[in-house]
C-alpha positions as CSV (number, residue, x, y, z in Angstrom):
1,M,5.0,8.1,-1.3
2,T,2.1,10.5,-0.8
3,F,2.2,14.2,-0.1
4,E,-0.7,16.4,1.0
5,G,-0.6,20.2,0.7
6,V,-2.4,23.5,0.3
7,L,-1.8,26.1,-2.3
8,Y,-3.0,29.7,-2.2
9,P,-3.2,30.8,-5.9
10,E,-2.8,34.5,-5.1
11,I,0.7,33.6,-3.8
12,T,1.8,30.4,-5.5
13,S,0.1,30.3,-8.9
14,G,-1.5,27.1,-7.6
15,N,-3.7,26.4,-10.6
16,L,-0.9,26.6,-13.1
17,S,1.4,24.4,-10.9
18,L,-1.2,21.7,-10.5
19,S,-2.1,21.8,-14.2
20,A,1.6,21.2,-15.1
21,L,1.6,18.2,-12.6
22,E,-1.6,16.8,-14.3
23,T,0.1,17.0,-17.7
24,I,3.2,15.3,-16.3
25,G,1.0,12.6,-14.8
26,F,-0.9,12.1,-18.0
27,A,2.3,11.6,-19.9
28,G,3.3,8.8,-17.4
29,R,7.0,9.5,-17.7
30,P,9.5,9.6,-14.9
31,W,10.6,12.9,-13.5
32,P,13.3,13.8,-10.9
33,L,12.1,14.6,-7.4
34,I,14.3,17.6,-6.3
35,E,14.1,19.4,-3.0
36,G,14.3,23.2,-2.9
37,D,17.9,23.1,-1.9
38,G,18.9,21.0,-4.9
39,R,18.9,17.6,-3.2
40,I,17.9,14.9,-5.8
41,Y,15.8,12.0,-4.5
42,G,15.5,10.0,-7.7
43,M,13.2,9.5,-10.6
44,Y,9.4,9.2,-9.9
45,V,6.2,8.7,-11.8
46,L,3.1,10.6,-10.7
47,T,0.4,8.0,-9.9
48,R,-2.3,10.1,-8.4
49,L,-3.3,13.8,-8.1
50,E,-6.4,14.9,-6.4
51,R,-7.4,18.4,-5.6
52,G,-10.1,20.3,-3.8
53,K,-11.0,23.9,-4.0
54,S,-12.4,26.2,-1.3
55,E,-12.7,29.8,-0.1
56,F,-13.7,31.4,-3.4
57,D,-13.3,35.0,-4.3
58,Q,-16.1,37.2,-5.7
59,Y,-15.4,35.9,-9.2
60,G,-15.6,32.2,-8.3
61,N,-11.8,31.6,-8.3
62,P,-10.5,29.4,-5.5
63,K,-8.4,31.2,-2.9
64,K,-7.3,27.8,-1.4
65,I,-6.5,24.6,-3.2
66,E,-5.9,21.4,-1.2
67,F,-4.1,18.5,-3.0
68,T,-2.9,15.0,-2.6
69,L,0.0,13.8,-4.7
70,S,1.2,10.2,-5.0
71,L,4.5,9.2,-6.5
72,S,6.2,5.9,-7.3
73,R,9.9,5.5,-7.6
74,V,11.1,4.1,-11.0
75,D,14.9,4.0,-10.6
76,T,17.4,2.6,-8.1
77,D,18.6,4.7,-5.2
78,F,21.3,7.1,-6.3
79,R,23.5,5.9,-3.4
80,E,23.3,2.4,-4.8
81,K,24.7,3.7,-8.1
82,L,27.6,5.2,-6.3
83,Q,28.6,1.8,-4.9
84,S,28.7,0.2,-8.3
85,A,30.0,3.0,-10.5
86,S,32.5,5.8,-10.4
87,V,31.3,9.1,-9.0
88,S,31.9,10.8,-12.3
89,D,29.8,8.2,-14.2
90,A,27.0,8.5,-11.6
91,L,27.0,12.3,-11.8
92,A,27.0,12.3,-15.6
93,E,24.0,10.0,-15.6
94,L,22.2,12.2,-13.0
95,K,23.0,15.3,-15.1
96,N,21.6,13.6,-18.2
97,S,18.4,12.6,-16.4
98,A,18.0,16.2,-15.0
99,T,18.7,17.8,-18.4
100,N,16.1,15.5,-20.1
101,A,13.5,16.3,-17.4
102,I,14.1,20.1,-17.8
103,N,13.8,19.8,-21.6
104,Q,10.5,17.9,-21.2
105,V,9.2,20.6,-18.8
106,N,10.1,23.3,-21.2
107,L,8.3,21.4,-24.0
108,L,5.2,21.0,-21.8
109,L,5.2,24.7,-21.0
110,K,5.4,25.6,-24.6
111,I,2.4,23.4,-25.3
112,I,0.4,24.8,-22.3
113,L,1.3,28.4,-22.9
């Protein structure tokens, strides 16, 4: 699955966000794909991240960053798990995966910052 987007660093901290994604991609580990409302789509690996910068300010910092992000799914569909396991088992596994991902992000942020 491929996403294209635009970040405006003055609003979104775009450089920091993309740097964190580059670190995640370099590690090659799966991460949960979670929508803003909390919907979890599964575990994915970052396979490609490209960026372009334009519209620079007087100091040479980009005011606009275009990016393309490609992900590959590395787990089975969560709905399939619900068919073969109890809801509580599936939710416990999902919680563990999310907790592990959050711990990894916190570790990466400590390294970056």
